[in-house]
C-alpha positions in Angstrom: 0.0 0.1 0.0 1.4 3.4 -1.1 1.8 6.2 1.6 -1.1 8.2 0.0 -3.5 5.2 0.2 -2.4 4.6 3.8 -3.1 8.4 4.7 -6.6 8.1 3.0 -7.3 4.9 4.8 -6.4 6.6 8.1 -8.4 9.7 7.4 -11.5 7.6 6.5 -11.0 5.7 9.8 -10.8 8.8 11.7 -13.9 10.3 10.0 -16.1 7.3 10.8 -16.4 8.0 14.6 -17.1 11.7 13.7 -20.1 10.8 11.5 -21.2 8.2 13.9 -21.2 10.6 16.8 -23.1 13.2 14.7 -25.6 10.5 14.0 -26.1 9.8 17.8 -26.5 13.4 18.5 -29.1 13.8 15.8 -31.0 10.6 16.9 -31.3 12.0 20.4 -32.2 15.5 19.4 -34.8 14.4 16.9 -36.4 12.0 19.2 -36.7 14.5 22.0 -38.2 17.0 19.5 -40.6 14.5 18.0 -41.9 13.4 21.4 -42.2 16.9 22.7 -44.6 17.7 19.9 -46.7 14.5 20.8 -47.3 15.8 24.3 -50.0 18.1 23.0 -52.3 15.2 21.8 -55.5 14.8 23.7 -56.0 12.2 26.4 -57.7 9.2 25.2 -58.8 8.2 28.7 -60.7 11.2 29.3 -64.5 10.9 29.3 -64.7 13.8 27.0 -62.0 12.3 24.7 -64.0 12.3 21.5 -64.9 16.0 21.7 -61.2 16.8 22.5 -59.9 14.9 19.5 -62.3 16.6 17.1 -61.4 20.0 18.5 -57.8 19.2 18.4 -57.4 17.7 14.9 -59.9 20.1 13.4 -57.2 22.7 13.5 -54.9 22.8 10.5 -51.9 23.7 12.8 -52.3 20.4 14.7 -52.6 18.5 11.6 -49.4 19.9 10.5 -48.1 19.2 14.0 -48.8 15.4 13.4 -46.9 15.6 10.1 -43.9 17.2 11.7 -43.8 14.9 14.6 -43.7 11.8 12.5 -41.2 13.0 10.3 -38.9 14.0 13.3 -39.3 10.6 14.9 -38.7 8.7 11.7 -35.5 10.7 10.9 -34.3 10.0 14.5 -35.0 6.3 14.0 -32.8 6.4 10.8 -30.1 8.3 12.6 -30.2 5.9 15.4 -29.6 2.9 13.0 -26.4 4.9 12.0 -25.2 5.1 15.5 -26.3 1.6 16.5 -23.2 -0.1 15.4 -21.1 2.1 17.9 -23.5 1.0 20.7 -23.2 -2.7 19.6 -19.4 -2.7 19.7 -19.6 -1.1 23.1 -21.7 -4.0 24.3 -18.7 -6.3 23.6 -19.5 -10.0 24.2 -23.1 -9.0 24.7 -23.4 -7.4 21.3 -26.0 -9.8 20.2 -28.3 -8.5 22.9 -27.5 -5.0 22.1 -28.2 -5.5 18.4 -31.6 -7.3 19.1 -32.7 -4.7 21.7 -31.7 -1.7 19.4 -33.3 -3.2 16.3 -36.6 -3.8 18.4 -36.5 -0.3 19.6 -36.2 1.5 16.4 -38.7 -0.7 14.5 -41.3 -0.3 17.2 -40.4 3.5 17.6 -41.3 4.0 13.9 -44.5 2.0 14.2 -45.4 4.2 17.2 -44.6 7.4 15.3 -46.8 6.4 12.2 -49.7 5.1 14.2 -49.8 8.0 16.6 -49.8 10.5 13.9 -51.6 8.7 11.0 -55.0 10.4 11.8 -53.6 13.9 11.8 -51.5 13.1 8.6 -54.7 11.7 6.8 -56.8 14.7 7.8 -54.0 17.1 6.6 -53.5 15.4 3.2 -56.9 13.8 2.3 -59.6 16.1 1.4 -62.5 13.6 1.7 -61.4 12.5 5.2 -63.5 14.5 7.9 -62.6 15.1 11.5 -65.9 14.2 13.2 -67.0 12.0 16.1 -67.4 8.9 14.0 -63.7 9.1 12.8 -62.4 10.2 16.2 -62.7 6.7 17.3 -60.1 5.7 14.9 -57.9 8.4 16.4 -58.4 6.9 19.9 -57.5 3.4 18.6 -54.3 4.6 16.8 -53.0 6.6 19.7 -53.5 3.6 22.0 -51.5 1.5 19.6 -48.8 4.1 19.4 -48.5 4.2 23.1 -48.4 0.5 23.4 -45.7 0.5 20.7 -43.7 3.0 22.5 -43.8 1.0 25.7 -42.6 -2.2 23.8 -39.9 -0.1 22.0 -38.5 1.2 25.4 -38.2 -2.5 26.6 -36.0 -3.0 23.6 -33.9 0.2 24.4 -33.6 -1.3 27.9 -32.0 -4.6 26.7 -29.5 -2.4 24.6 -28.6 -0.2 27.5 -28.3 -2.9 30.1 -26.1 -5.0 27.7 -23.7 -2.0 27.4 -23.7 -1.6 31.3 -23.2 -5.2 32.0 -20.5 -5.6 29.6 -18.4 -2.7 31.0 -18.9 -3.9 34.5 -17.5 -7.4 33.7 -14.3 -6.5 31.8 -11.6 -3.8 31.7 -10.8 -3.9 28.1 -14.2 -2.3 27.0 -13.5 1.5 27.2 -15.5 2.9 24.1 -17.8 4.7 26.6 -16.9 6.4 29.9 -18.0 4.9 33.2 -20.5 7.8 34.0 -22.3 7.2 30.8 -22.5 3.4 31.3 -23.9 4.0 34.7 -26.4 6.5 33.2 -27.4 3.7 30.7 -28.2 1.4 33.6 -30.5 4.2 35.3 -32.2 4.9 31.9 -32.5 1.1 31.1 -34.0 0.2 34.4 -36.6 3.1 34.2 -37.4 1.8 30.5 -38.7 -1.2 32.2 -41.4 0.7 34.1 -43.8 0.3 31.1 -46.8 2.6 31.1 -45.7 4.6 34.1 -42.6 6.1 32.4 -42.7 5.5 28.7 -43.0 9.1 27.7 -40.3 10.2 30.3 -37.9 7.5 29.4 -38.1 8.2 25.8 -36.8 11.8 26.4 -34.2 10.5 28.9 -33.0 8.0 26.2 -32.8 10.9 23.7 -30.6 12.9 26.2 -28.3 9.8 26.7 -27.9 9.4 22.9 -26.8 13.1 22.6 -24.3 12.5 25.4 -23.0 9.3 23.8 -22.8 10.8 20.4 -20.8 13.8 22.0 -18.5 11.4 23.7 -17.8 9.4 20.6 -16.9 12.7 18.6 -14.7 14.0 21.4 -12.9 10.8 21.9 -11.8 10.6 18.4 -11.2 14.4 17.9 
């Protein structure tokens, strides 16, 4: 191999952690932004849920909100897939668990994003679709599916995070992520298992953890 080829290979190797770190930051930031927007959706367990849904989705601004939220979450999921190889390597001998958990998380996150915003997207883009009490029942069903999908997605995230934490506790040669970040993974991972009591909160915490992990990967290779 010539000297120029060797230099190009070195530069390419150094650029991979940079782009992976950027992907991690984007994944976390986009997930946080997407979930923040979904906080405004009506409560489906309220006795007056149908009226609230009709009132909410009758506004063009809220229909556009659904489109934006879905796009942000889907983009965040794609960015997460680009960052997942870094997390899988960080899990070392438990990489299989990390890969499985990360894959389950991103697939269910995307399903949740589509289901939770499908009603608003349809109302925003299909002229013959009307936001009325009869169709509001569809919104309730889709929002429940979305929340169930998010709960299941966070279980996948817990498997990923706990695999990373457990690996770093069991060996000294895994040093891709600092100790404070792996302990944070333990905390977020345990909270992810709390199911319906913490799904919205832990999705935000996971986003913050991904931003921190992306920054660490970038700075470590800077």
